[in-house]
C-alpha positions as YAML, in Angstrom:
chain: A
units: angstrom
residues:
- id: 1
  name: MET
  ca: [87.52, 100.39, 92.09]
- id: 2
  name: ASP
  ca: [89.89, 102.46, 89.73]
- id: 3
  name: LEU
  ca: [92.41, 99.81, 89.08]
- id: 4
  name: PRO
  ca: [94.37, 99.19, 85.56]
- id: 5
  name: ASP
  ca: [92.29, 96.70, 84.05]
- id: 6
  name: ILE
  ca: [94.74, 93.57, 83.56]
- id: 7
  name: VAL
  ca: [94.54, 94.16, 87.66]
- id: 8
  name: ASN
  ca: [90.37, 94.27, 87.55]
- id: 9
  name: MET
  ca: [91.82, 90.81, 84.56]
- id: 10
  name: TYR
  ca: [93.22, 89.14, 87.40]
- id: 11
  name: PHE
  ca: [90.88, 89.39, 89.83]
- id: 12
  name: ASP
  ca: [88.26, 88.28, 87.89]
- id: 13
  name: ALA
  ca: [90.08, 85.54, 86.23]
- id: 14
  name: ASP
  ca: [91.56, 84.06, 90.41]
- id: 15
  name: SER
  ca: [87.48, 84.77, 91.40]
- id: 16
  name: CYS
  ca: [86.10, 82.83, 88.51]
- id: 17
  name: ASN
  ca: [89.08, 79.68, 89.13]
- id: 18
  name: ASP
  ca: [90.23, 80.64, 85.01]
- id: 19
  name: THR
  ca: [93.80, 79.31, 84.75]
- id: 20
  name: ASP
  ca: [94.19, 80.32, 81.12]
- id: 21
  name: ALA
  ca: [92.84, 84.15, 81.40]
- id: 22
  name: LEU
  ca: [95.41, 83.78, 84.84]
- id: 23
  name: SER
  ca: [98.23, 83.13, 83.14]
- id: 24
  name: GLU
  ca: [97.49, 85.91, 80.30]
- id: 25
  name: THR
  ca: [97.35, 88.04, 82.47]
- id: 26
  name: LEU
  ca: [100.95, 87.85, 83.43]
- id: 27
  name: ARG
  ca: [103.91, 88.76, 81.43]
- id: 28
  name: PRO
  ca: [105.25, 86.53, 79.24]
- id: 29
  name: THR
  ca: [108.88, 85.28, 80.55]
- id: 30
  name: PRO
  ca: [109.87, 81.99, 80.63]
- id: 31
  name: SER
  ca: [109.06, 81.56, 83.93]
- id: 32
  name: SER
  ca: [105.57, 83.15, 84.28]
- id: 33
  name: LYS
  ca: [105.32, 80.72, 81.77]
- id: 34
  name: THR
  ca: [106.10, 77.80, 84.18]
- id: 35
  name: LYS
  ca: [104.03, 79.62, 86.75]
- id: 36
  name: ALA
  ca: [101.04, 78.78, 84.62]
- id: 37
  name: LEU
  ca: [101.75, 75.86, 83.24]
- id: 38
  name: ALA
  ca: [102.10, 74.67, 87.02]
- id: 39
  name: ILE
  ca: [98.34, 77.03, 88.22]
- id: 40
  name: LYS
  ca: [96.74, 75.33, 85.65]
- id: 41
  name: ALA
  ca: [98.22, 71.71, 86.50]
- id: 42
  name: SER
  ca: [97.38, 72.40, 89.73]
- id: 43
  name: SER
  ca: [94.27, 73.62, 89.64]
- id: 44
  name: GLN
  ca: [93.14, 70.07, 87.41]
- id: 45
  name: SER
  ca: [95.34, 67.63, 89.70]
- id: 46
  name: SER
  ca: [92.95, 64.72, 90.31]
- id: 47
  name: ASP
  ca: [92.40, 66.21, 94.22]
- id: 48
  name: GLY
  ca: [90.82, 68.66, 92.42]
- id: 49
  name: GLY
  ca: [93.18, 71.86, 93.10]
- id: 50
  name: TRP
  ca: [94.46, 74.20, 95.33]
- id: 51
  name: LEU
  ca: [92.60, 77.26, 92.88]
- id: 52
  name: ARG
  ca: [89.15, 75.34, 93.16]
- id: 53
  name: ARG
  ca: [89.85, 73.79, 96.72]
- id: 54
  name: ARG
  ca: [90.89, 77.62, 97.64]
- id: 55
  name: ARG
  ca: [87.59, 79.88, 96.47]
- id: 56
  name: LEU
  ca: [84.53, 77.19, 97.84]
- id: 57
  name: ARG
  ca: [85.82, 78.24, 100.99]
- id: 58
  name: THR
  ca: [87.53, 81.87, 100.66]
- id: 59
  name: LEU
  ca: [85.91, 85.49, 99.94]
- id: 60
  name: LEU
  ca: [88.08, 87.73, 98.56]
- id: 61
  name: ASN
  ca: [86.67, 91.68, 99.48]
- id: 62
  name: LEU
  ca: [88.47, 93.75, 97.56]
- id: 63
  name: TRP
  ca: [88.23, 97.06, 99.71]
- id: 64
  name: GLU
  ca: [91.29, 100.03, 98.94]
- id: 65
  name: SER
  ca: [93.41, 100.95, 95.87]
- id: 66
  name: THR
  ca: [96.30, 103.43, 95.00]
- id: 67
  name: VAL
  ca: [97.87, 103.16, 91.37]
- id: 68
  name: ASP
  ca: [101.17, 104.95, 90.90]
- id: 69
  name: GLY
  ca: [102.72, 104.79, 87.41]
- id: 70
  name: ASP
  ca: [103.40, 100.84, 86.79]
- id: 71
  name: LYS
  ca: [102.08, 100.26, 90.54]
- id: 72
  name: ALA
  ca: [99.03, 99.09, 91.78]
- id: 73
  name: LEU
  ca: [98.76, 98.29, 95.27]
- id: 74
  name: VAL
  ca: [95.11, 96.54, 96.79]
- id: 75
  name: ARG
  ca: [93.93, 95.47, 99.67]
- id: 76
  name: ALA
  ca: [92.17, 92.81, 100.56]
- id: 77
  name: LYS
  ca: [89.92, 91.67, 103.40]
- id: 78
  name: VAL
  ca: [89.76, 87.47, 102.25]
- id: 79
  name: SER
  ca: [87.69, 85.59, 105.27]
- id: 80
  name: GLY
  ca: [86.66, 81.57, 104.41]
- id: 81
  name: ARG
  ca: [87.24, 78.53, 106.80]
- id: 82
  name: PHE
  ca: [90.51, 78.68, 107.39]
- id: 83
  name: PRO
  ca: [93.13, 79.37, 110.58]
- id: 84
  name: GLY
  ca: [92.78, 82.90, 111.87]
- id: 85
  name: SER
  ca: [89.70, 84.50, 109.35]
- id: 86
  name: PRO
  ca: [90.04, 87.16, 108.34]
- id: 87
  name: VAL
  ca: [92.90, 88.72, 107.16]
- id: 88
  name: THR
  ca: [93.45, 91.59, 105.49]
- id: 89
  name: LEU
  ca: [96.05, 90.73, 102.64]
- id: 90
  name: THR
  ca: [97.53, 93.29, 100.29]
- id: 91
  name: TYR
  ca: [98.52, 92.72, 96.62]
- id: 92
  name: SER
  ca: [101.77, 94.67, 95.37]
- id: 93
  name: PHE
  ca: [101.24, 94.42, 90.99]
- id: 94
  name: THR
  ca: [103.61, 95.59, 88.53]
- id: 95
  name: ILE
  ca: [103.15, 96.28, 84.82]
- id: 96
  name: LYS
  ca: [105.29, 96.64, 82.35]
- id: 97
  name: ASP
  ca: [103.70, 95.97, 78.58]
- id: 98
  name: GLY
  ca: [99.93, 96.15, 79.51]
- id: 99
  name: ARG
  ca: [100.95, 93.14, 81.90]
- id: 100
  name: ILE
  ca: [101.48, 91.66, 85.06]
- id: 101
  name: ALA
  ca: [105.35, 91.81, 85.30]
- id: 102
  name: ARG
  ca: [105.58, 91.13, 89.27]
- id: 103
  name: LEU
  ca: [102.98, 90.47, 92.31]
- id: 104
  name: GLU
  ca: [103.58, 89.68, 95.89]
- id: 105
  name: ILE
  ca: [101.06, 89.19, 98.38]
- id: 106
  name: GLN
  ca: [101.43, 89.99, 101.73]
...
C-alpha cells in the first residue's frame, strides 16, 4: 500500500503496542501530548492495558487506501473475539508537518 510514511509508522506502532512510537506519530500539541500520555498510562496499567488486550484479541488487515494531499483514508478489516467480528473500519488521517494532526476512525 502506498501510504505516507507517518501513517505506516502509526500502524506499525499500533501492531507492536509501542506507545512511545505511537505518540511520536502525533503532531505535537497540548492535547496530543495528553492523549499520548493517556495511551501510555493505559497500556501500562495493572490490568494489562487496553492496547495489549485489544491486540491479543484482534487482527487488523489493511486492504484499501486513498491519499489526496494531506489526507489519507485507509480501510481495514478488524477481526477477533468481539461481538460483530469482523468489522470494516475507515481511518481518516490528516497530516501536517509530517505528523498526524487528526485521526477519525469510523
